[in-house]
C-alpha positions in Angstrom: -6.1 17.1 -4.1 -6.1 13.2 -4.7 -3.8 11.1 -6.0 -4.5 7.7 -7.6 -1.2 5.3 -7.6 -0.9 2.5 -9.7 1.2 -0.2 -11.1 2.0 -0.3 -14.8 0.1 -4.0 -14.7 -3.2 -1.6 -14.5 -3.6 -3.4 -11.1 -5.0 -0.7 -8.2 -2.3 0.2 -6.0 -4.0 2.7 -3.3 -5.9 6.3 -3.5 -5.3 8.8 -0.8 -5.6 12.3 -0.1 -3.1 15.1 0.3 -4.4 18.1 2.2 -1.4 19.2 3.7 1.2 20.1 1.0 3.7 21.4 3.7 4.3 18.0 5.6 4.2 15.3 3.1 7.3 13.6 3.2 5.7 10.4 5.6 2.9 10.2 2.9 5.8 9.1 0.2 8.2 7.4 2.4 5.9 4.3 2.6 5.8 3.7 -1.5 10.2 4.7 -1.5 10.7 0.6 -1.5 8.6 0.1 -4.2 10.5 -1.1 -7.2 8.2 -1.6 -9.7 7.2 1.8 -12.3 4.1 3.6 -10.8 1.8 5.7 -12.6 0.6 8.3 -11.3 -3.0 10.3 -11.3 -3.2 13.8 -9.6 -7.1 14.9 -9.2 -7.7 18.5 -8.1 -11.3 19.7 -7.9 -11.9 23.6 -7.7 -8.7 24.5 -6.2 -5.6 26.6 -7.0 -2.1 25.0 -7.0 0.4 27.4 -7.5 3.6 25.8 -9.4 5.9 25.8 -6.2 3.1 24.1 -4.5 3.4 21.6 -6.8 7.3 21.5 -7.4 7.3 20.0 -3.8 4.7 17.4 -4.6 6.7 16.5 -7.9 10.1 16.5 -6.1 8.6 13.3 -4.1 7.6 11.8 -7.0 10.8 12.2 -8.5 12.2 10.2 -5.6 9.9 7.2 -6.3 9.6 5.2 -9.2 7.2 7.3 -11.0 7.1 6.3 -15.2 4.0 8.6 -16.0 2.6 11.7 -14.0 -0.8 13.0 -15.1 -3.0 16.2 -13.5 -6.6 16.5 -14.6 -8.6 19.9 -12.9 -10.9 22.2 -13.5 -8.8 25.1 -12.4 -6.8 26.6 -14.6 -4.0 28.2 -12.3 -3.4 24.7 -11.5 -3.4 23.5 -15.1 -1.0 26.1 -16.1 1.3 25.7 -12.8 1.5 22.1 -14.3 2.2 22.9 -17.5 5.0 25.1 -16.0 6.9 22.4 -14.3 6.0 20.4 -17.7 3.6 17.7 -16.3 0.7 16.3 -18.4 -1.7 18.6 -17.7 -5.4 18.3 -18.5 -8.4 20.5 -17.7 -11.8 18.7 -17.9 -15.1 19.3 -15.8 -15.9 19.1 -12.0 -18.5 16.3 -13.4 -15.5 14.4 -15.3 -13.1 14.5 -12.5 -15.7 12.7 -10.0 -16.7 10.2 -12.1 -12.5 9.2 -12.8 -12.4 9.0 -9.0 -15.4 7.0 -8.7 -14.1 4.6 -11.5 -10.9 4.0 -9.6 -12.5 3.8 -6.3 -15.2 0.9 -7.9 -12.3 -1.2 -8.7 -10.6 -0.9 -5.4 -10.0 -4.1 -4.5 -11.0 -5.4 -0.3 -9.6 -9.1 -0.1 -6.6 -10.0 -2.6 -5.3 -13.0 -3.6 -2.1 -12.9 -5.1 -0.4 -16.0 -6.4 3.3 -15.8 -6.7 6.2 -14.8 -4.5 7.1 -11.4 -3.1 11.0 -10.1 -4.1 12.5 -7.7 -2.2 11.2 -4.0 -2.8 7.9 -5.5 -3.6 4.5 -4.6 -1.9 0.7 -5.8 -1.8 -1.7 -4.0 0.3 -5.6 -4.7 1.0 -8.4 -3.2 2.4 -9.7 -6.2 3.4 -8.0 -9.9 3.8 -4.7 -10.7 2.3 -4.1 -14.4 0.8 -0.7 -15.0 -0.5 -0.1 -18.3 -2.4 3.6 -17.8 -2.6 6.7 -16.7 -0.4 7.1 -13.3 1.2 10.9 -12.9 0.5 13.1 -10.1 2.9 12.7 -7.0 1.8 8.9 -7.3 0.7 6.1 -5.5 2.4 2.8 -6.9 2.8 -0.3 -5.3 4.9 -3.6 -5.6 5.2 -6.6 -3.8 6.9 -7.8 -7.7 8.1 -5.7 -10.5 8.2 -3.1 -11.9 6.0 -2.4 -15.7 5.1 1.1 -16.6 3.6 0.7 -19.9 2.0 4.5 -20.2 2.0 7.3 -18.3 3.6 7.2 -15.4 5.1 10.5 -13.9 5.8 9.9 -10.0 5.1 7.4 -7.4 6.9 3.8 -8.0 7.6 1.1 -5.4 8.8 -2.2 -7.2 9.5 -4.8 -4.7 11.1 -4.0 -2.0 9.3 -7.1 0.3 10.8 -6.5 -0.8 14.5 -8.3 -4.1 14.2 -6.5 -5.8 17.5 -8.1 -9.0 16.7 -6.4 -9.5 13.4 -3.9 -12.1 12.9 -0.7 -13.1 10.4 -0.7 -16.7 9.8 1.9 -18.8 7.6 3.6 -21.7 6.6 6.9 -20.6 7.6 6.7 -17.7 9.8 10.5 -16.2 10.2 9.7 -12.8 9.3 12.0 -9.4 10.1 8.9 -7.9 11.5 5.6 -8.3 12.5 2.4 -5.7 13.1 -0.7 -6.4 14.4 -2.2 -2.9 14.6 -0.1 -0.3 16.7 1.9 -3.8 18.5 5.1 -4.5 16.9 7.4 -7.4 17.2 10.8 -8.2 15.8 11.2 -11.6 14.1 13.3 -14.1 15.8 17.0 -14.3 14.8 16.7 -18.6 14.9 14.8 -20.3 12.3 11.5 -22.1 13.1 12.5 -25.6 13.7 9.3 -26.8 13.4 7.6 -27.1 9.7 3.7 -26.6 10.5 1.6 -23.3 10.2 1.8 -21.0 12.9 -0.5 -17.5 13.2 0.7 -14.5 14.9 -2.3 -12.6 17.5 -2.2 -10.0 20.3 -2.3 -11.3 23.5 -2.2 -8.7 26.3 -0.5 -6.1 24.2 2.2 -8.5 23.0 2.4 -10.4 19.8 2.8 -13.9 20.1 3.2 -17.2 17.7 1.6 -20.2 18.4 0.4 -23.3 16.1 -2.2 -22.6 13.5 -4.5 -25.2 14.0 -7.4 -26.0 11.8 -10.3 -27.4 13.1 -12.3 -30.4 12.1 -15.9 -29.5 11.9 -17.1 -33.0 10.4 
């Protein structure tokens, strides 16, 4: 079962596989803080999903801000289960499902540039670097497999090196986050506001996240 979640502005959000229907709480937990309406599409290839199993999935969707939910499958039992639960369900051939998934994957963004302030409850995730021109307010969450750059105030939560890259970094013009995470190392933001107004960067040094001035080398 492949699930595609995207916001209503048609910007790609995330594609993930749901393999264990009996242990899906953690999968959906990370989407609970997103306040903007989301569209969900479920793709099921050659798999029979019962109404009972599908009800578990739907229950988790009901806990997040889903404005539309649709199932695409080449299995008639799965389609009947979806219709029984009053979910929009469409029978299509296996190759059509693979084509749709391929189209979503082709739109999958790696390095992302976002312009504008992220408010509480908003979230951006990048499969490469993430650059934000604007502020990240408390309650907003930003994450990236590589580095995070905030051309503004970083006051929310930032997670760089999602894939385990301990060489990733988090840089900001004003670094006062609620929490920082790089790979598997986590740090809580300082209680006191920064006294200096210059760019800073967070990196891992000896299994600890440290913050230091972000100096840009002049190569001229």
